Structure formats: C-alpha cells, structure tokens
C-alpha positions as CSV (number, residue, x, y, z in Angstrom):
1,X,27.0,24.7,-24.1
2,X,30.6,24.1,-25.0
3,X,32.6,23.4,-28.2
4,X,34.5,20.1,-28.7
5,X,36.6,19.7,-31.8
6,X,34.6,22.6,-33.4
7,X,31.3,21.0,-32.7
8,X,28.8,22.5,-30.3
9,X,27.9,20.1,-27.5
10,X,24.9,20.7,-25.3
11,X,23.8,18.6,-22.3
12,X,20.2,18.8,-21.0
13,X,19.2,17.2,-17.7
14,X,15.6,17.0,-16.8
15,X,14.0,15.7,-13.6
16,X,10.5,14.7,-12.5
17,X,9.3,15.6,-9.0
18,X,6.7,13.1,-7.8
19,X,4.8,13.4,-4.5
20,X,3.6,10.2,-3.0
21,X,2.0,9.3,0.4
22,X,3.9,7.4,3.1
23,X,1.6,4.4,2.3
24,X,2.4,4.5,-1.4
25,X,6.1,4.7,-0.5
26,X,5.7,1.6,1.7
27,X,3.9,-0.2,-1.1
28,X,6.8,0.7,-3.5
29,X,9.3,-0.6,-0.8
30,X,7.4,-3.9,-0.8
31,X,7.6,-4.2,-4.6
32,X,11.3,-3.3,-5.0
33,X,12.3,-5.2,-1.9
34,X,12.2,-8.4,-3.9
35,X,14.8,-6.9,-6.3
36,X,14.8,-6.3,-10.0
37,X,15.7,-9.8,-11.0
38,X,12.8,-11.4,-9.0
39,X,10.4,-8.8,-10.4
40,X,11.5,-9.5,-14.0
41,X,11.3,-13.3,-13.5
42,X,7.6,-12.9,-12.8
43,X,6.9,-9.9,-15.1
44,X,8.3,-11.2,-18.3
45,X,6.6,-14.6,-18.4
46,X,3.2,-13.1,-17.4
47,X,3.2,-9.9,-19.3
48,X,5.9,-10.3,-21.9
49,X,9.0,-8.3,-22.8
50,X,7.5,-6.0,-25.5
51,X,7.4,-2.8,-23.4
52,X,9.8,-3.3,-20.5
53,X,12.8,-4.8,-22.3
54,X,13.8,-1.5,-23.8
55,X,13.6,0.1,-20.3
56,X,15.2,-2.6,-18.3
57,X,18.4,-0.7,-17.5
58,X,16.4,2.3,-16.3
59,X,14.0,0.0,-14.3
60,X,17.0,-1.6,-12.5
61,X,18.3,1.8,-11.7
62,X,14.9,2.9,-10.4
63,X,14.6,-0.2,-8.3
64,X,18.0,0.4,-6.8
65,X,17.2,4.1,-6.1
66,X,13.8,3.2,-4.5
67,X,15.3,0.4,-2.5
68,X,18.0,2.7,-1.0
69,X,16.2,6.0,-0.7
70,X,12.6,5.2,0.2
71,X,13.5,3.7,3.6
72,X,15.4,6.9,4.5
73,X,12.5,9.1,3.5
74,X,9.8,6.9,5.2
75,X,11.9,7.0,8.4
76,X,12.0,10.8,8.3
77,X,8.2,10.9,8.0
78,X,7.7,8.4,10.8
79,X,10.1,10.3,13.1
80,X,8.3,13.6,12.4
81,X,4.9,11.9,13.1
82,X,6.3,10.6,16.4
83,X,7.6,14.1,17.3
84,X,4.2,15.6,16.4
85,X,2.4,13.0,18.5
86,X,4.6,13.7,21.5
87,X,4.1,17.4,21.2
88,X,0.3,17.0,20.9
89,X,0.3,14.8,24.0
90,X,2.3,17.5,25.9
91,X,-0.3,20.1,25.1
92,X,-3.2,17.8,26.0
93,X,-1.7,17.2,29.4
94,X,-1.2,20.8,30.3
C-alpha cells in the first residue's frame, strides 16, 4: 500500500494457473490461429454479443497471449518428448 495525495492506494494482482494437455494446447492454437477478429466475425452473428462484448478487450489480449506463448510451450513439450524417446531407445539397445 502507498499513500497518494493523502489517499491510501492499494493494488491487488491475481493470477490463475491452469494446467492443460499438449493436445488441448494445440486445439487452442488452432482456435486462436485465426485471430480475434475472425473469431468475433463468426461468434457475434451466431451467438450474439450479450456476454462477450463486455470482455472483448480481455479476449483479444488472451488470443494474443495464447497465439504467442502456446507455440513456445508446445515446442518445449515436444522437445522433451523427443529427448525421452531417444533416451529410452538407448536403454533398449544396450
């Protein structure tokens, strides 16, 4: 907390940690790969704006984050899977 012009100002940040499978991550990549605009062009006419309109800015931020960060994380998983496979093969061949 801090004081600004005699007023107490407090900032609270909260995060949600979500665990998903590699397959779920790839599915999300497929969805966000079209981009937020393309998603909304289909979503709004079919399902309306009642819920999502108030969250559009956050949804665009989420699409951007998923589009940029998921490929990196999926690549890490695939690299680890490959390394594990190579190691298993080495032990099998001994």
